[in-house]
C-alpha positions in Angstrom: -13.3 107.6 54.0 -13.8 105.5 51.0 -11.2 105.1 48.3 -12.1 104.2 44.8 -9.6 102.4 42.6 -9.3 103.6 39.0 -7.8 101.5 36.2 -4.6 102.8 34.7 -5.9 102.6 31.2 -6.6 105.8 29.5 -8.9 106.6 26.7 -7.8 108.5 23.7 -9.9 111.0 21.8 -11.3 108.3 19.5 -12.4 106.2 22.3 -9.7 103.6 21.7 -7.6 102.3 24.5 -3.8 103.1 24.4 -1.8 100.0 25.3 2.0 100.3 24.7 1.9 102.4 21.6 4.1 105.0 23.3 6.6 102.3 24.1 6.9 101.3 20.5 7.2 104.9 19.3 9.9 105.6 21.9 11.8 102.4 20.9 11.7 103.5 17.2 13.1 106.9 18.1 15.8 105.3 20.2 16.8 103.1 17.3 16.9 106.1 15.0 19.1 108.1 17.4 21.4 105.1 17.8 21.8 104.8 14.0 22.6 108.6 13.7 25.1 108.4 16.5 26.9 105.4 15.0 27.1 107.3 11.6 28.6 110.3 13.4 31.2 108.1 15.2 32.1 106.4 11.9 32.5 109.9 10.3 34.7 111.0 13.2 37.0 108.0 12.9 37.3 108.6 9.1 38.2 112.2 9.8 40.9 111.1 12.3 42.4 108.8 9.7 42.4 111.6 7.1 44.1 113.9 9.5 46.8 111.3 10.3 47.4 110.8 6.6 47.8 114.5 6.0 50.1 114.9 9.0 52.3 112.0 8.0 52.4 113.4 4.4 53.7 116.8 5.7 56.2 115.1 8.0 57.5 112.9 5.2 57.8 115.9 2.8 59.7 117.9 5.5 62.0 115.0 6.1 62.7 114.6 2.4 63.4 118.3 2.2 65.8 118.0 5.1 67.7 115.3 3.2 68.0 117.7 0.2 69.3 120.4 2.5 71.7 118.0 4.1 73.1 117.1 0.6 73.5 120.8 -0.4 75.0 121.9 2.9 78.2 119.9 2.4 80.2 120.5 -0.9 81.7 117.0 -0.6 78.3 115.5 -1.4 78.3 117.2 -4.8 80.3 115.5 -7.6 82.5 117.9 -9.5 84.1 115.4 -11.9 83.0 112.2 -13.5 80.3 111.3 -16.0 77.2 113.4 -16.3 73.8 112.2 -15.1 75.3 109.5 -12.9 73.7 109.6 -9.4 76.2 109.8 -6.5 74.6 108.3 -3.4 74.9 110.4 -0.2 75.0 108.9 3.3 72.6 110.7 5.5 73.7 111.0 9.1 71.9 112.4 12.1 68.8 111.6 14.2 66.5 113.3 11.7 67.1 110.5 9.2 66.6 107.6 11.6 63.8 105.4 10.2 62.0 102.5 11.9 61.8 98.9 10.6 62.0 98.4 6.9 61.4 102.1 6.1 64.1 103.8 4.0 65.4 107.2 3.2 67.9 107.8 0.4 69.5 110.8 -1.2 71.7 111.4 -4.3 73.3 114.2 -6.2 73.6 114.2 -10.0 75.7 116.6 -12.1 73.4 117.5 -15.0 75.8 119.6 -17.1 79.4 120.4 -17.7 80.8 123.4 -15.9 79.5 126.5 -17.5 79.9 130.2 -17.1 78.0 131.6 -14.1 74.9 133.6 -14.6 75.1 137.3 -15.7 78.2 136.8 -17.8 77.1 139.5 -20.3 78.9 142.2 -18.2 82.4 142.1 -17.0 82.5 141.4 -13.3 84.3 139.3 -10.8 82.1 136.2 -11.6 84.3 135.7 -14.7 86.8 134.0 -12.5 84.3 131.3 -11.6 82.3 128.5 -13.2 78.7 127.3 -12.5 77.9 123.7 -11.7 74.4 122.4 -12.2 73.0 119.6 -9.9 69.9 117.7 -9.4 69.4 116.6 -5.8 67.0 113.7 -5.2 65.6 112.5 -1.8 63.2 109.5 -1.4 61.5 108.5 1.8 59.6 105.2 1.9 57.4 104.5 4.9 55.0 102.2 3.1 55.7 99.3 5.5 54.3 101.3 8.4 51.4 102.6 6.3 52.8 106.2 6.4 53.3 106.6 2.6 56.1 107.5 0.3 57.6 110.8 -0.6 60.1 111.9 -3.3 61.6 115.3 -3.8 63.8 116.5 -6.7 65.4 119.9 -6.5 67.8 121.7 -8.8 70.8 123.4 -7.5 73.4 125.8 -9.0 76.7 126.1 -7.3 79.4 128.7 -8.1 82.9 127.2 -8.0 86.4 127.4 -9.3 86.8 128.0 -13.0 87.2 124.9 -15.0 
């Protein structure tokens, strides 16, 4: 038995020899795929940051609304006498309002008008024995030091109380 050795070089249709062209083409494709995957990873990282910002915005808003609800829940927090439009600071207690580092959360209540007749005073009813008190409740949450943003909420509130 006689074996014959052939060279590994192949001829292409034009009669030219192919020497490493496939390697160059494959390397170019690999570079292209790498660039596309890097762009995809960068996009994913940006989307994660956007999702974190949206989530912290919702959390901040809910915390500020909780502060407004806290102020409204206790009548002691709402000033009944004194000058109009003068904010009365409210001390927020509870673990909901614990903030880290230099972050702050504040709340205040402002009486915006003198006591007035309650709504629906056109008809005679039991409301005639009461007065209405108008308030503006403000809550501010500042988490800028931690990069989590700042939120402010202002809500009007009408309370029925003793006739004045």
